[in-house]
NUKOL-50554 format. One record per residue (C-alpha): residue number from 1; residue in one letter; x, y, z. Coordinates in steps of 0.5 Angstrom, whole numbers, always signed. Each point is the difference from the previous one (the first is absolute). Layout:
BEGIN
   pos   code      px      py      pz
   NUM      A       X       Y       Z
...
END
This chain:
BEGIN
   pos   code      px      py      pz
     1      M      +0      +0      +0
     2      Y      +2      +7      -2
     3      I      +3      +4      +6
     4      L      -2      +8      -1
     5      K      +6      +5      +1
     6      W      -2      +3      +6
     7      C      +6      +4      +1
     8      D      +0      +3      -7
     9      P      +0      +8      +2
    10      G      -5      +2      -6
    11      F      -5      -6      +2
    12      K      +0      +3      +7
    13      K      -1      +7      -3
    14      E      -6      -2      -4
    15      M      -3      -4      +6
    16      K      +0      +6      +4
    17      Q      -3      +5      -5
    18      S      -6      -6      -2
    19      F      -1      -1      +8
    20      I      +0      +7      +3
    21      L      -7      +1      -1
    22      F      -2      -6      +2
    23      L      +4      +1      +7
    24      I      -3      +7      +1
    25      L      -7      -3      -1
    26      F      +1      -6      +4
    27      A      +3      +4      +6
    28      S      -6      +5      +0
    29      F      -5      -6      -1
    30      H      +3      -4      +6
    31      G      +0      +6      +4
    32      S      -7      +1      +0
    33      D      -6      -4      +4
    34      A      -2      -4      -7
    35      L      +3      -6      +3
    36      G      -3      +0      +6
    37      E      -3      -7      +3
    38      E      -7      +1      -3
    39      K      -1      -6      -5
    40      I      +0      +1      -7
    41      D      -1      -3      -7
    42      S      +7      +0      -2
    43      T      -2      +0      -7
    44      A      -5      +5      +0
    45      T      +4      +6      -2
    46      L      +4      -4      -5
    47      S      -6      -2      -4
    48      I      -1      +7      -2
    49      S      -1      +0      -8
    50      R      +4      +4      -5
    51      P      -6      +3      -4
    52      G      +2      +3      -6
    53      I      +5      -5      -2
    54      L      -2      -2      -7
    55      T      +5      -6      -2
    56      L      +4      -6      +3
    57      E      +6      +4      -2
    58      E      -2      +6      +4
    59      N      -1      -4      +6
    60      N      +6      -4      -1
    61      F      +4      +7      +0
    62      F      -1      +0      +8
    63      R      +3      -7      +1
    64      A      +8      +0      +1
    65      D      +1      -6      -4
    66      F      -3      +3      -6
    67      F      +3      +5      -5
    68      P      -5      +3      -5
    69      L      +2      +0      -8
    70      S      -5      +5      -2
    71      L      +0      +5      -6
    72      A      -1      +6      +4
    73      Q      -7      +3      +1
    74      R      -4      -6      +2
    75      G      -5      -3      -4
    76      R      +5      -2      -5
    77      L      +4      -7      -1
    78      S      +2      -2      +7
    79      T      +3      -6      +3
    80      T      +4      -1      +7
    81      A      +7      -3      +1
    82      Y      -1      -5      +6
    83      R      +7      +0      +4
    84      G      +4      +2      -6
    85      M      -2      -5      -5
    86      P      -3      +2      -7
    87      P      -7      +1      -1
    88      G      -4      -6      +0
    89      F      +4      -4      +5
    90      K      -6      +0      +4
    91      K      -6      -4      -3
    92      Y      -7      +3      +2
    93      Y      -7      -4      +0
    94      V      -6      +3      +0
    95      A      -6      -4      +2
    96      G      +4      -6      -2
    97      N      +2      +3      -7
    98      P      +7      +1      -1
    99      F      +2      +7      -2
   100      K      +6      -1      -4
   101      N      +2      +3      -7
   102      P      +5      -5      -3
   103      F      +1      +5      -6
   104      S      +2      +6      +4
   105      G      +3      -4      +6
   106      F      -4      +4      +5
   107      W      -8      +1      +1
   108      N      -2      +8      +0
   109      E      -1      +1      +7
   110      Q      -5      +6      -2
   111      W      -5      -6      -2
   112      L      +0      -3      +8
   113      P      -4      +5      +3
   114      Y      +1      +0      +8
   115      Y      -6      +3      +2
   116      A      -4      -6      -3
   117      V      +4      -6      +2
   118      D      +2      -2      +7
   119      S      +7      -2      +1
   120      E      +2      -7      +3
   121      T      +7      +1      +2
   122      A      +4      -6      +4
   123      I      +5      +1      +6
   124      L      +5      -3      -4
   125      P      +2      +2      -7
   126      G      -2      -4      -6
   127      A      +1      +0      -8
   128      S      -7      +2      -1
   129      Q      -6      +5      +3
   130      K      -7      -2      +1
   131      L      -5      +6      -1
   132      S      -8      -2      +1
   133      P      -6      +5      -2
   134      L      -2      +5      +6
   135      L      -7      -2      +1
   136      A      -5      +4      +4
   137      L      -6      -5      +1
   138      S      -7      +2      +3
   139      D      -7      -2      -1
   140      H      -1      +7      -3
   141      P      +3      +2      -7
   142      I      +6      +4      +1
   143      T      +3      +6      -4
   144      R      +7      +2      +2
   145      I      +3      +6      -3
   146      V      +7      +3      +0
   147      F      +2      +6      -3
   148      S      +6      +5      +0
   149      Q      +3      +6      -3
   150      D      +7      +2      -1
   151      Y      +0      +8      +0
   152      V      +8      +0      -3
   153      L      +0      -5      -5
   154      N      -8      +1      -2
   155      L      +0      -8      +2
   156      S      -7      -3      +1
   157      F      -2      -6      +2
   158      V      -7      -4      +1
   159      D      -2      -7      +2
   160      I      -7      -2      +1
   161      N      -1      -7      +2
   162      F      -7      -4      +1
   163      Y      -1      -6      +4
   164      Q      -7      -4      +0
   165      Q      -1      -6      +4
   166      L      -5      -4      -5
   167      N      -2      -5      +6
   168      R      +3      -2      +6
   169      K      +6      -4      -3
   170      N      +1      +4      -7
   171      F      +2      +7      -2
   172      I      +2      +4      -6
   173      H      +6      +6      +0
   174      L      +0      +5      -5
   175      S      +5      +6      +0
   176      G      +3      +5      -5
   177      S      +5      +5      +1
   178      N      +3      +6      -4
   179      F      +7      +3      +2
   180      L      +3      +6      -5
   181      S      +4      +6      +0
   182      D      +2      +5      -5
   183      G      +7      +0      +3
   184      S      +5      +6      +2
   185      L      +3      +0      -6
   186      P      -2      +4      -7
   187      S      -2      -3      -6
   188      D      -3      -6      +3
   189      F      +7      -3      +2
   190      S      -3      -3      +6
   191      K      -7      -1      -1
   192      L      -3      -7      +3
   193      Q      -6      -4      +0
   194      V      -2      -6      +4
   195      T      -7      -3      -1
   196      T      -2      -7      +4
   197      Y      -6      -4      +0
   198      R      +0      -6      +4
   199      T      -6      -5      +2
   200      Q      +0      -6      +4
   201      L      -6      -5      +1
   202      H      +0      -5      +6
   203      W      -4      -6      +0
   204      Q      -1      -6      +5
   205      I      -2      -6      -3
   206      L      -3      -4      +6
   207      N      +5      -1      +5
   208      Q      +6      -3      -4
   209      V      +1      +4      -6
   210      S      +1      +8      +0
   211      L      +1      +4      -7
   212      D      +3      +7      +0
   213      L      +0      +3      -7
   214      F      +5      +6      -1
   215      Y      +0      +5      -6
   216      W      +5      +6      +0
   217      Q      +1      +5      -6
   218      I      +6      +5      +1
   219      R      +1      +6      -5
   220      H      +6      +3      +1
   221      R      +3      +6      -4
   222      F      +6      +5      +2
   223      N      +5      +5      -3
   224      M      +7      +1      +1
   225      E      +5      +6      -2
   226      P      +4      -3      -6
   227      Q      +7      -2      +2
   228      T      +3      +3      -7
   229      G      -3      +7      +1
   230      S      -5      -1      -5
   231      A      -6      +4      +0
   232      F      -4      -6      -1
   233      R      -2      -4      +7
   234      D      +1      -7      +1
   235      K      -7      -3      +1
   236      F      -1      -7      +4
   237      K      -7      -4      -1
   238      Q      -2      -6      +4
   239      V      -6      -4      +0
   240      G      -1      -6      +4
   241      H      -6      -5      +0
   242      L      +0      -5      +6
   243      L      -5      -6      +1
   244      W      +1      -5      +5
   245      S      -4      -4      +5
   246      Q      +2      -4      +6
   247      I      -4      -6      +1
   248      G      +1      -3      +7
   249      I      -3      -7      +1
   250      Q      +0      -4      +7
   251      L      +1      -7      -2
   252      S      -1      -3      +8
   253      E      +1      +3      +7
   254      N      +8      +0      -1
   255      D      +1      +0      -8
   256      S      -1      +7      -4
   257      L      +1      +2      -7
   258      L      +1      +7      -3
   259      I      +0      +1      -8
   260      I      +2      +7      -3
   261      P      -1      +0      -7
   262      G      +1      +7      -4
   263      I      +2      +4      -6
   264      K      +4      +7      +0
   265      N      -1      +4      -7
   266      I      +5      +6      +0
   267      E      +1      +5      -5
   268      D      +7      +4      +1
   269      R      +2      +6      -4
   270      Y      +6      +5      +0
   271      A      +0      +6      -5
   272      F      +4      +6      -2
   273      G      -5      +5      -2
   274      Q      -4      -5      -6
   275      D      +6      -4      -1
   276      F      -1      -7      +4
   277      Q      +6      -3      +3
   278      R      -4      -6      +4
   279      D      -6      -2      -2
   280      N      -1      -7      +3
   281      R      -7      -4      +2
   282      Y      +2      -6      +4
   283      R      -5      -5      +3
   284      I      +2      -5      +6
   285      L      -4      -6      +2
   286      H      +1      -3      +7
   287      L      -3      -5      +4
   288      T      +2      -1      +7
   289      G      -2      -6      +5
   290      E      +1      -2      +7
   291      Y      -2      -6      +4
   292      D      +1      +0      +7
   293      H      -1      -6      +5
   294      R      -1      +2      +8
   295      F      +2      -4      +6
   296      S      +0      +2      +7
   297      K      +7      +3      +0
   298      V      +2      -1      -7
   299      H      -2      +3      -7
   300      L      +2      -4      -7
   301      G      -1      +3      -6
   302      I      +2      +1      -8
   303      S      -1      +5      -4
   304      G      +1      +2      -8
   305      E      +0      +6      -4
   306      T      +1      +1      -7
   307      A      -1      +5      -5
   308      L      +0      +1      -8
   309      L      +3      +7      -3
   310      R      -2      +3      -7
   311      N      +3      +6      -2
   312      K      -3      +4      -7
   313      A      +5      +6      -1
   314      S      +2      +4      -6
   315      R      +7      +4      -1
   316      F      +5      -2      +5
   317      W      -3      -7      +2
   318      S      -3      -5      -4
   319      D      -6      -5      +2
   320      Y      +3      -5      +5
   321      S      -3      -6      +5
   322      E      +3      -4      +6
   323      G      -2      -3      +6
   324      E      +2      -2      +7
   325      G      -3      -4      +6
   326      S      +2      -2      +7
   327      I      -2      -6      +5
   328      T      +1      +1      +7
   329      G      -1      -4      +6
   330      H      -2      +3      +7
   331      L      +2      -2      +7
   332      E      -3      +4      +6
   333      L      +1      -2      +8
   334      K      -3      +3      +5
   335      H      +1      +0      +8
   336      P      -2      +4      +5
   337      T      +7      +4      +0
   338      T      +3      -2      -7
   339      H      -3      +1      -7
   340      F      +4      -3      -6
   341      E      -1      +0      -7
   342      S      +3      -2      -6
   343      Q      +0      -1      -8
   344      L      +3      -3      -5
   345      G      -1      +0      -7
   346      V      +2      +0      -7
   347      F      +0      +6      -5
   348      H      +0      -2      -8
   349      H      +0      +5      -6
   350      S      -1      -1      -7
   351      E      +6      +4      -2
   352      L      +5      +0      +6
   353      G      -1      -7      +3
   354      S      -1      -2      +7
   355      A      +2      +1      +7
   356      L      -1      -2      +7
   357      T      -4      +5      +5
   358      G      -1      +0      +8
   359      E      -2      +4      +6
   360      F      +0      -1      +7
   361      K      -3      +4      +6
   362      L      +1      -2      +8
   363      A      -3      +5      +5
   364      V      +1      -1      +7
   365      L      -4      +2      +6
   366      K      +4      +1      +6
   367      N      -6      +3      +4
   368      N      -5      +6      -1
   369      R      +6      +5      +0
   370      I      +5      -3      -4
   371      N      +0      -4      -7
   372      G      +4      -1      -6
   373      G      +2      -4      -6
   374      I      +4      -1      -6
   375      A      -2      +0      -7
   376      G      +3      -1      -7
   377      Y      -2      -2      -7
   378      S      +3      -1      -7
   379      T      -4      +1      -6
   380      V      +1      +1      -8
   381      E      -3      +4      -5
   382      A      +1      +1      -8
   383      P      +3      +7      -2
   384      P      -5      +5      -2
   385      I      -3      -2      -7
   386      L      +1      +7      -3
   387      W      +8      -1      +1
   388      R      +0      -6      -3
   389      T      -4      +1      -6
   390      L      +2      +7      -2
   391      T      +2      +1      -8
   392      H      +2      +7      +1
   393      D      +5      +2      -6
   394      S      +5      +3      +5
   395      I      -2      -3      +7
   396      P      +2      -7      +1
   397      A      -4      -6      +3
   398      Y      +1      -3      +6
   399      T      +3      -7      -2
   400      N      +2      -3      +6
   401      S      -4      -7      +1
   402      R      +0      +0      +8
   403      L      -5      +0      +5
   404      M      +0      +6      +5
   405      R      +0      -3      +7
   406      K      -2      +4      +6
   407      E      +2      -1      +7
   408      E      -1      +2      +7
   409      V      +2      -2      +7
   410      A      -3      +4      +6
   411      L      +0      +0      +8
   412      S      -5      +3      +4
   413      I      -1      +1      +7
   414      H      -6      +4      +3
   415      W      +0      +2      +8
   416      S      -5      +4      +4
   417      P      +2      +1      +7
   418      S      -6      +3      +1
   419      Q      -7      +2      -3
   420      H      +3      +7      -2
   421      L      +6      -2      -3
   422      V      +2      -5      -6
   423      F      +6      -1      -3
   424      S      +3      -4      -6
   425      I      +6      -2      -3
   426      E      +1      -3      -7
   427      P      +7      -1      -4
   428      F      -1      -2      -7
   429      V      +4      -3      -6
   430      L      -2      +1      -7
   431      R      +2      -2      -7
   432      M      -2      +0      -7
   433      N      +4      -4      -5
   434      N      +0      +1      -7
   435      Y      -3      +6      +0
   436      P      +0      +4      -7
   437      I      +2      +8      +0
   438      Y      +0      +4      -7
   439      K      +6      +4      +0
   440      P      -2      +6      -5
   441      L      +7      +3      +0
   442      T      +3      -7      -3
   443      N      -6      -2      -3
   444      S      +0      -7      +3
   445      W      -3      -4      +5
   446      N      +4      -2      +7
   447      T      -2      -7      +4
   448      M      +1      +2      +7
   449      R      -1      -2      +7
   450      L      -3      +5      +5
   451      E      +1      -2      +7
   452      N      -2      +4      +6
   453      R      +1      -1      +8
   454      G      -3      +4      +5
   455      L      -4      +1      +6
   456      R      -7      +3      +2
   457      L      -2      +2      +6
   458      K      -7      +2      +3
   459      G      -3      +3      +6
   460      S      -6      +3      +2
   461      L      -2      +3      +7
   462      L      -8      +0      +1
   463      G      -4      +5      +5
   464      K      -7      +1      +1
   465      H      +0      +6      -5
   466      L      +7      -1      -3
   467      A      +4      -5      -4
   468      L      +7      +1      -3
   469      E      +3      -4      -5
   470      N      +7      -1      -3
   471      D      +2      -4      -6
   472      F      +7      +0      -2
   473      T      +4      -4      -5
   474      Y      +7      +0      -1
   475      N      +2      -3      -7
   476      A      +8      -2      +0
   477      D      +0      -1      -8
   478      Y      -4      +7      -2
   479      R      +5      +2      -5
   480      K      -1      -6      -4
   481      V      -8      -1      +1
   482      Y      -7      +3      +0
   483      A      +0      +3      +7
   484      P      +3      +6      +4
   485      Q      +6      -2      +5
   486      I      -5      +3      +6
   487      N      -8      +0      -1
   488      N      -3      +2      +7
   489      I      -7      +2      +1
   490      T      -3      +3      +6
   491      T      -7      +1      +1
   492      L      -4      +3      +6
   493      K      -7      -2      +0
   494      I      -5      +4      +5
   495      A      -8      -2      +1
   496      M      -5      +4      +4
   497      N      -7      +2      +1
   498      L      -1      +8      -2
   499      F      -5      +3      +5
   500      G      -1      -7      +3
   501      E      -4      -3      -6
   502      I      +4      +1      -7
   503      P      +5      -5      -1
   504      V      +7      +4      -3
   505      D      +6      -4      -2
   506      G      +7      +3      -3
   507      I      +6      -3      -3
   508      F      +7      +3      +0
   509      T      +5      -3      -4
   510      W      +7      +1      -1
   511      H      +4      -3      -5
   512      Y      +8      -1      -1
   513      L      +2      -2      -6
   514      G      +8      -1      +0
   515      Y      +5      +0      -5
   516      F      -2      -5      -7
   517      H      +2      +0      -7
   518      L      -5      +3      -5
   519      I      -5      -5      -4
   520      G      +0      +0      -7
   521      F      -6      -2      -4
   522      H      +0      -2      -8
   523      R      -7      +2      -2
   524      L      +0      -5      -6
   525      L      +2      -6      +4
   526      Y      -3      +2      +7
   527      S      +7      -1      +2
   528      Y      +2      +2      +7
   529      R      +8      +1      +1
   530      I      +5      +2      +6
   531      T      +4      +6      -3
   532      E      +6      +3      +3
   533      L      -3      +6      +3
   534      E      +0      +0      +7
   535      T      -5      +5      +3
   536      G      -3      +1      +7
   537      P      -2      +1      +6
   538      Y      -7      +3      -1
   539      Y      -4      +2      +6
   540      L      -8      -1      -1
   541      A      -6      +2      +4
   542      D      -7      -2      -1
   543      L      -6      +2      +5
   544      R      -7      -3      +0
   545      F      -6      +3      +4
   546      Q      -7      -4      +0
   547      I      -7      +1      +3
   548      H      -5      -5      +1
   549      F      -7      +2      -1
   550      K      -4      -6      +1
   551      K      +1      -4      -7
   552      A      +4      +5      -3
   553      L      +7      +2      +1
   554      L      +3      +6      -2
   555      F      +7      +1      -1
   556      F      +6      +5      -2
   557      I      +7      -2      -2
   558      W      +6      +4      -1
   559      E      +6      -3      -4
   560      N      +7      +2      +0
   561      L      -1      +5      +5
   562      L      +7      +2      -1
   563      S      -1      +1      -7
   564      Q      +7      -5      -1
   565      D      +2      +0      -7
   566      Y      +2      -7      -1
   567      S      +0      -5      -6
   568      L      +0      -8      +1
   569      I      +0      -1      -8
   570      Q      +5      +3      -4
   571      G      -4      +6      -4
   572      T      -6      +1      +4
   573      G      +0      +3      +7
   574      E      -5      +2      +5
   575      E      +0      +7      +4
   576      L      -7      +3      +1
   577      L      -3      +0      +7
   578      V      -7      -3      -2
   579      F      -6      +1      +4
   580      R      -6      -5      -1
   581      L      -7      +0      +3
   582      G      -5      -6      -1
   583      V      -6      -4      +3
   584      D      -1      -7      +2
   585      W      -7      -1      +0
   586      L      -4      -6      +2
   587      L      -7      +0      -2
   588      F      -6      -5      +2
   589      D      -5      +0      -6
END
């Protein structure tokens, strides 16, 4: 296991800067009577929601082990780097549907609405993250309206959700959203529009079979200022149709079967003015199945996942098809003080061959105050199709026929000495083998091994009306990976009743981004690369204030309070103080 260089003077200096606010707040908080002997719900204040967060990428910005790879001015293409690894390292599932784009290598997280899903994050890390729909079931029809308006970038957002319970067991969910802005640059250089439509039908057939049918339609357009100084803007357009179903069958008291068939049909365009550089239409047919047999303390299972891919393209790509699939065995052991899970499988790709995959988790519960565990995984995937099938007259295609391998090992210890204090420490090692990176200066591809070792520390101090959190991550190999050397996020949450009747919440966030290397982005290839330009540190502050009026939540958001001029992606920047006003309103029809 890697040993951190605690004696490095530069490291000590950055730690001092990133923790100074945390120490001040801790001292003032600890000196108050908020931590008296009164029995409190230790999660009440921590559970304050962040209204106005629009996408999963924006939500991940408040986690120190994620690093946003956004093209600036939210609403454009966005993804995140998990612990310094390239975009797409973390695999997402929404209601069992694999949100994976084998053509670009990552799923556009602008299409994962945080306000419409409920995250299921395990204590120990895993190769994937599962998101389930956020539902508000009631005997009465429910309409939920979320609206926010930004008065700097003229960015507006509206989302309407309708829930109707058809009978005691069945319901339907309809929703739609519109997210648009004229941008802050002239000549429509930063205009954007994201429109989504989502439906879900849940139907319970007797007590043994349940059916969930989903259909999502996403239309995404955004412009960017041209890199060449041209008077014509760069235009991006994506249209996605996602249809899938989740079929659960209870075969017996101990046996269950889950089947998830689906189809994704996506149109992807990129143009200089009227000159289309990328005009691809691809279809992904996928099928996932999982069988589980449960004993009293042992669960056994087997799962399979397959996908058929078809691309119809013009200009720099031609029509292309390929397939991939995997089969995995599962073992889960439960004990009052231990919980063990393991998976072992084989992955096969029609063009690149086969490889073994595996994953394990061991969690140990010492008592109610301390627990810990260790987890690791090793999985593979094919390099993005866009890179392997390119026929550009001046950009070569990536021709290496090896699968990319993703690996991580992490140790986790959680300690709660009292109901008011929670601490966790998590050293980790990650590696991405055979990852292709395009070098524009040499017009060539490099197959690289990206490795990062680091440490994540989290702490929470809980009171009756106040909660103080600190999330700190140190990335030892920040010069070679997609992460800052230090990423520290301090959050102060306040909850109280105004005039004894009106609940009021407040969230102040101080975000310290240490030194990191700017990320380059190739617009034709959807390729992120690490440049030689080091930048940082940056100090970012956000303030959120919200008032509850029965079923309505009125929120005010100030972002980048210091108007910090910062840049994450080369050629893009953020320096404006943004103010957003919005409402989250739950109606009973």
